GUSEZA-521698 format. One line per field, with one value per residue (C-alpha): residue number from 0; residue in three letters; x negated, y negated, z negated. Coordinates in Angstrom, 3 decimals, padded with zeros to 6 digits. Layout:
N
k = (NUM:...)
r = (ALA:...)
xx = (X:...)
yy = (Y:...)
zz = (Z:...)
This chain:
303
k = (0:1:2:3:4:5:6:7:8:9:10:11:12:13:14:15:16:17:18:19:20:21:22:23:24:25:26:27:28:29:30:31:32:33:34:35:36:37:38:39:40:41:42:43:44:45:46:47:48:49:50:51:52:53:54:55:56:57:58:59:60:61:62:63:64:65:66:67:68:69:70:71:72:73:74:75:76:77:78:79:80:81:82:83:84:85:86:87:88:89:90:91:92:93:94:95:96:97:98:99:100:101:102:103:104:105:106:107:108:109:110:111:112:113:114:115:116:117:118:119:120:121:122:123:124:125:126:127:128:129:130:131:132:133:134:135:136:137:138:139:140:141:142:143:144:145:146:147:148:149:150:151:152:153:154:155:156:157:158:159:160:161:162:163:164:165:166:167:168:169:170:171:172:173:174:175:176:177:178:179:180:181:182:183:184:185:186:187:188:189:190:191:192:193:194:195:196:197:198:199:200:201:202:203:204:205:206:207:208:209:210:211:212:213:214:215:216:217:218:219:220:221:222:223:224:225:226:227:228:229:230:231:232:233:234:235:236:237:238:239:240:241:242:243:244:245:246:247:248:249:250:251:252:253:254:255:256:257:258:259:260:261:262:263:264:265:266:267:268:269:270:271:272:273:274:275:276:277:278:279:280:281:282:283:284:285:286:287:288:289:290:291:292:293:294:295:296:297:298:299:300:301:302)
r = (MET:LYS:ILE:GLY:ILE:LEU:GLY:LEU:GLY:GLU:GLN:TYR:SER:ILE:ALA:THR:ALA:ILE:ALA:GLY:ALA:THR:SER:ALA:ALA:GLU:GLY:GLY:PHE:ASP:THR:TYR:TRP:LEU:PRO:GLY:GLU:VAL:ASP:PRO:ILE:SER:ALA:ILE:VAL:ALA:ILE:GLY:ARG:GLU:VAL:PRO:GLY:ILE:LEU:LEU:ALA:THR:SER:VAL:ILE:PRO:VAL:TYR:SER:ARG:HIS:PRO:VAL:ALA:LEU:ALA:ALA:GLU:ALA:LEU:MET:THR:ASN:GLN:ALA:ILE:GLY:GLY:ARG:LEU:ILE:LEU:GLY:ILE:GLY:LEU:SER:HIS:ARG:SER:ILE:VAL:PRO:THR:LYS:TRP:GLY:GLN:PRO:PHE:ASP:ARG:PRO:VAL:ARG:TYR:LEU:ARG:GLU:TYR:LEU:GLU:VAL:LEU:VAL:PRO:LEU:LEU:ASP:THR:GLY:THR:VAL:ASP:PHE:GLN:GLY:GLU:MET:LEU:GLY:GLY:HIS:THR:THR:ILE:ARG:VAL:ASP:GLY:ALA:VAL:ARG:PRO:PRO:LEU:LEU:VAL:ALA:ALA:MET:GLY:PRO:GLN:THR:LEU:ARG:VAL:ALA:GLY:ARG:TYR:ALA:ASP:GLY:THR:ASP:THR:TRP:MET:THR:GLY:PRO:LYS:THR:LEU:THR:GLU:LEU:THR:VAL:PRO:THR:LEU:SER:GLN:ALA:ALA:ALA:THR:ALA:GLY:LYS:ALA:PRO:PRO:ARG:ILE:ALA:ALA:GLY:MET:ILE:VAL:CYS:VAL:THR:ASN:ASP:VAL:LYS:SER:ALA:HIS:ASN:ARG:ALA:ALA:GLU:GLU:PHE:ALA:HIS:HIS:ALA:ASP:PHE:PRO:THR:TYR:ARG:THR:MET:LEU:ASP:ARG:GLU:GLY:LYS:GLN:GLY:PRO:ALA:ASP:ILE:ALA:ILE:ILE:GLY:GLY:ALA:ALA:GLU:VAL:ARG:SER:GLY:VAL:LEU:GLY:TYR:ARG:ASP:VAL:GLY:VAL:THR:ASP:PHE:ILE:ALA:SER:PRO:PHE:GLY:ASN:PRO:GLU:GLU:ARG:LEU:GLU:THR:ARG:ALA:VAL:LEU:SER:ALA:LEU:ALA:ALA:GLU:LEU:ALA:THR:ALA)
xx = (-166.138:-168.362:-171.511:-172.182:-174.466:-174.149:-176.341:-178.181:-179.036:-180.839:-181.978:-179.086:-179.269:-178.303:-182.023:-181.842:-177.961:-179.222:-181.910:-180.133:-177.320:-180.407:-182.115:-178.271:-177.698:-180.723:-180.274:-176.907:-174.810:-171.664:-170.656:-172.634:-170.857:-171.590:-171.230:-168.729:-170.927:-172.020:-169.585:-169.809:-167.197:-169.536:-172.536:-170.388:-170.154:-173.772:-174.831:-172.204:-173.745:-176.782:-176.013:-173.796:-172.071:-171.799:-169.141:-169.022:-167.519:-166.583:-167.003:-165.479:-163.904:-162.305:-158.880:-159.118:-161.997:-159.498:-155.979:-154.641:-153.759:-157.301:-158.204:-156.278:-157.220:-161.221:-160.583:-158.886:-161.243:-164.024:-162.951:-161.894:-165.882:-167.442:-165.376:-162.845:-165.355:-164.437:-163.069:-161.718:-162.039:-160.610:-160.349:-159.297:-162.728:-163.217:-161.745:-164.356:-165.605:-162.655:-161.783:-165.227:-166.359:-163.207:-161.376:-158.387:-156.213:-156.593:-152.885:-150.908:-153.385:-151.436:-148.833:-151.343:-152.002:-149.091:-147.949:-151.505:-150.591:-147.184:-148.771:-152.253:-150.496:-147.645:-150.269:-152.996:-149.876:-147.637:-149.457:-146.709:-145.377:-142.670:-142.505:-142.610:-143.544:-144.070:-147.437:-148.194:-146.655:-147.327:-144.750:-147.092:-148.022:-151.580:-152.634:-156.112:-155.446:-156.378:-156.871:-157.352:-155.716:-158.874:-157.736:-157.054:-158.980:-157.864:-160.499:-158.158:-159.122:-156.169:-152.545:-150.664:-153.288:-153.378:-149.861:-150.069:-152.948:-150.682:-147.686:-149.459:-152.878:-154.589:-156.529:-159.102:-162.956:-163.626:-166.855:-168.390:-165.481:-166.638:-165.111:-162.905:-160.992:-160.867:-159.205:-156.956:-156.163:-157.249:-156.345:-152.780:-151.608:-152.770:-151.491:-147.749:-147.516:-148.663:-146.203:-143.360:-144.022:-144.125:-147.480:-150.257:-152.718:-155.123:-158.674:-160.150:-164.002:-165.946:-169.138:-172.498:-175.954:-178.195:-181.815:-183.950:-186.501:-189.311:-189.051:-185.344:-185.740:-187.711:-185.082:-182.332:-183.957:-184.176:-180.944:-179.946:-181.695:-180.910:-177.221:-176.293:-174.130:-171.607:-170.716:-169.462:-167.094:-163.914:-162.833:-166.009:-166.034:-163.031:-163.916:-167.108:-164.998:-162.794:-165.595:-166.780:-169.939:-172.112:-173.194:-173.545:-176.839:-175.194:-172.587:-175.211:-176.372:-180.048:-182.177:-184.161:-183.142:-180.783:-179.261:-178.420:-176.889:-174.681:-173.031:-172.502:-170.462:-169.024:-167.337:-165.516:-164.418:-162.085:-160.781:-163.041:-163.265:-165.948:-168.921:-170.839:-174.366:-176.509:-180.194:-181.772:-185.515:-189.068:-189.806:-191.076:-187.475:-185.396:-187.110:-186.394:-182.902:-181.946:-183.617:-181.416:-178.299:-178.945:-179.522:-176.113:-174.463:-175.574:-174.511:-170.824:-170.314:-170.877:-168.717)
yy = (-066.978:-070.262:-071.001:-074.490:-076.569:-078.456:-081.820:-084.423:-083.152:-085.353:-087.752:-090.293:-092.449:-092.356:-091.554:-088.486:-087.418:-087.728:-085.747:-083.139:-082.816:-082.637:-079.527:-078.193:-078.804:-077.048:-074.031:-073.163:-073.848:-074.750:-077.549:-080.241:-081.061:-084.039:-084.708:-087.479:-088.883:-091.878:-092.551:-089.350:-091.163:-093.800:-091.473:-088.973:-091.971:-092.557:-089.088:-088.412:-090.897:-089.490:-085.634:-083.857:-080.728:-079.455:-080.099:-083.173:-082.715:-084.671:-082.210:-083.810:-087.082:-088.126:-089.472:-091.643:-093.898:-094.508:-095.237:-092.551:-095.680:-096.738:-093.318:-092.520:-095.296:-094.376:-090.777:-091.467:-093.990:-091.901:-088.775:-090.743:-092.499:-089.011:-087.242:-085.016:-083.617:-084.422:-082.260:-084.330:-083.110:-084.451:-083.487:-084.980:-084.864:-084.409:-085.882:-086.778:-088.712:-090.489:-093.108:-094.239:-094.134:-095.663:-097.241:-094.984:-092.679:-088.762:-088.272:-085.870:-084.929:-082.758:-084.926:-087.956:-085.494:-084.357:-088.114:-088.662:-086.220:-087.351:-090.810:-089.384:-086.379:-088.426:-091.342:-088.257:-086.912:-089.565:-093.112:-094.399:-093.808:-094.345:-093.383:-094.434:-092.091:-092.780:-093.084:-093.634:-095.105:-096.231:-098.432:-099.053:-097.878:-097.378:-097.689:-095.607:-095.397:-092.191:-090.546:-087.252:-085.911:-083.852:-081.112:-082.116:-079.569:-080.044:-079.023:-076.647:-073.703:-073.420:-072.441:-075.702:-077.558:-074.185:-074.293:-078.437:-077.660:-074.644:-076.976:-080.176:-079.527:-077.282:-075.176:-075.782:-076.568:-074.353:-074.396:-072.025:-069.473:-065.841:-063.042:-061.532:-065.261:-065.717:-062.227:-062.502:-065.942:-068.448:-066.618:-064.958:-068.564:-071.013:-068.337:-067.726:-071.654:-072.536:-069.923:-071.126:-074.352:-073.132:-073.512:-072.140:-069.470:-071.584:-072.695:-071.563:-072.989:-071.788:-073.384:-071.342:-072.137:-069.356:-068.503:-065.848:-065.054:-061.909:-063.614:-062.850:-063.584:-066.931:-068.358:-067.179:-068.856:-072.249:-072.156:-071.545:-075.093:-077.072:-076.000:-076.245:-079.072:-077.434:-075.252:-078.458:-079.193:-077.406:-076.721:-075.075:-073.413:-071.371:-070.206:-068.803:-067.377:-065.562:-063.644:-062.754:-065.247:-066.876:-070.156:-071.217:-068.955:-065.747:-066.642:-067.538:-065.669:-065.041:-061.825:-060.952:-061.394:-058.336:-058.760:-062.715:-061.376:-058.973:-061.418:-064.280:-061.580:-060.333:-064.060:-063.280:-059.937:-061.398:-064.161:-067.035:-069.056:-071.356:-070.696:-073.383:-072.879:-075.034:-073.585:-074.030:-072.962:-073.775:-074.999:-071.837:-070.337:-073.039:-072.357:-068.636:-068.997:-071.418:-068.697:-065.906:-067.467:-069.487:-065.831:-065.012:-067.566:-066.632:-063.369:-064.194:-066.596:-063.809:-061.238)
zz = (-151.585:-150.453:-152.894:-153.804:-156.023:-158.680:-158.143:-159.952:-163.175:-165.440:-162.572:-161.768:-158.418:-154.752:-153.752:-155.772:-154.855:-150.791:-151.131:-153.467:-150.826:-147.837:-149.795:-150.101:-146.513:-145.615:-147.698:-146.253:-149.359:-148.334:-151.111:-152.746:-156.171:-158.362:-162.125:-162.935:-165.273:-162.672:-160.718:-157.347:-154.606:-154.116:-153.995:-151.952:-149.336:-149.450:-148.914:-146.371:-144.130:-144.606:-144.657:-142.266:-142.406:-146.016:-148.081:-150.561:-154.389:-157.294:-160.336:-161.907:-162.564:-166.081:-165.247:-168.291:-166.058:-163.205:-162.820:-160.438:-157.560:-157.439:-157.138:-154.387:-152.687:-152.983:-152.503:-149.034:-147.943:-149.122:-147.226:-143.963:-144.271:-144.684:-142.001:-144.193:-146.163:-149.619:-152.557:-155.288:-158.701:-161.601:-165.133:-168.615:-170.101:-173.973:-177.152:-178.138:-175.303:-174.560:-177.224:-177.698:-173.840:-172.642:-175.782:-174.862:-177.419:-176.615:-177.180:-175.457:-172.793:-171.198:-170.491:-169.358:-166.781:-165.292:-165.381:-163.870:-160.971:-160.911:-159.324:-157.583:-155.518:-153.677:-153.001:-151.612:-149.304:-148.119:-149.442:-151.329:-154.835:-157.065:-160.481:-163.822:-166.760:-170.690:-169.993:-166.385:-163.706:-159.680:-157.622:-154.527:-150.931:-149.799:-146.008:-144.910:-141.098:-140.147:-143.685:-144.328:-147.813:-149.397:-151.537:-155.021:-157.736:-161.826:-164.169:-166.224:-169.132:-171.154:-170.328:-170.408:-168.387:-165.716:-165.260:-164.312:-161.778:-160.410:-160.011:-158.935:-157.080:-155.093:-157.304:-160.799:-161.059:-164.047:-166.195:-169.207:-167.660:-167.437:-165.417:-168.528:-168.892:-165.034:-164.574:-167.805:-167.656:-164.834:-161.615:-162.821:-164.843:-161.826:-159.046:-160.970:-161.034:-157.645:-156.506:-158.923:-157.148:-153.419:-152.771:-151.253:-153.266:-155.427:-154.595:-157.497:-158.487:-161.278:-162.558:-164.079:-164.891:-163.093:-163.484:-161.344:-163.748:-164.480:-168.233:-169.418:-172.833:-172.125:-170.044:-172.274:-175.145:-172.868:-171.865:-175.424:-176.392:-173.484:-172.880:-176.613:-176.706:-174.351:-177.021:-179.598:-176.899:-177.858:-174.140:-173.706:-177.110:-176.797:-172.987:-174.222:-177.617:-175.438:-173.630:-177.128:-176.260:-178.842:-176.878:-172.974:-172.916:-173.453:-170.721:-168.015:-165.077:-166.113:-164.782:-161.602:-157.896:-157.919:-161.035:-160.401:-156.904:-158.981:-161.579:-158.724:-156.891:-159.859:-159.921:-156.242:-157.110:-160.264:-157.388:-157.370:-154.064:-154.727:-157.254:-158.250:-159.118:-161.954:-161.278:-164.572:-165.356:-164.500:-161.299:-159.904:-161.407:-159.627:-156.133:-156.632:-157.963:-155.423:-152.591:-153.950:-153.654:-150.677:-149.016:-150.674:-149.248:-146.046:-145.953:-147.239:-144.551:-142.053:-144.362)
């Protein structure tokens, strides 16, 4: 299992992104993941020029924010620019966001996602697409000389989106999804869909908030406050309910160094290939969390 860091937090700027990626690379992390609230593609181009070695991933680009033809061109050019280190993560976003932020209806989202991938995947694979669906279409060729196809992950949590991800993409990128749900739903559903489509075993990236601390109660209370809004999204709420958890703080990995290490390794044991850590806490706790995760990343790299 590879260990990566979810970057930026509340500070969105190119300088912050570059500094975060530099720190992640120096800490021995495998991947630096950028959230889709801003333009992670632009940030990744800038980071790639400054920070060598580390993989750079989008987690995730909402599909309603870009037409798949435009995203394919951006992804192929970006991956060329950074030497083939891009992981392209995309997702539907949420019913409460799409109509307001992008002025688009959130009707039949699973069909929209499938048709989006019917356009995006051929362009990433061959540079050419000729597809017309009910909601989306693409009839064009993109030429990017020397382009390398990036791995494609689709944020998928329910059975329908997991089956779409398994059929079309290379894996999934989850958030607030615990080991029980990964074992019972995510991994088997995705893997079966990939196998049916004749694809390789899927990549499974799991994002989770993490804190190494000597004051578990205080950290839990702070996580409950800081991440409370995540439980308002039906998708994440369903994931928490599947785990029998009341809120994000209850599923977070919080504890001493040994406890956090064990918690992270638990994700490897249920089939996760990429663990995306979102460190939180006060400055001292964040530093200790990164140190513990960095040591674990080094250990797993040599295992």
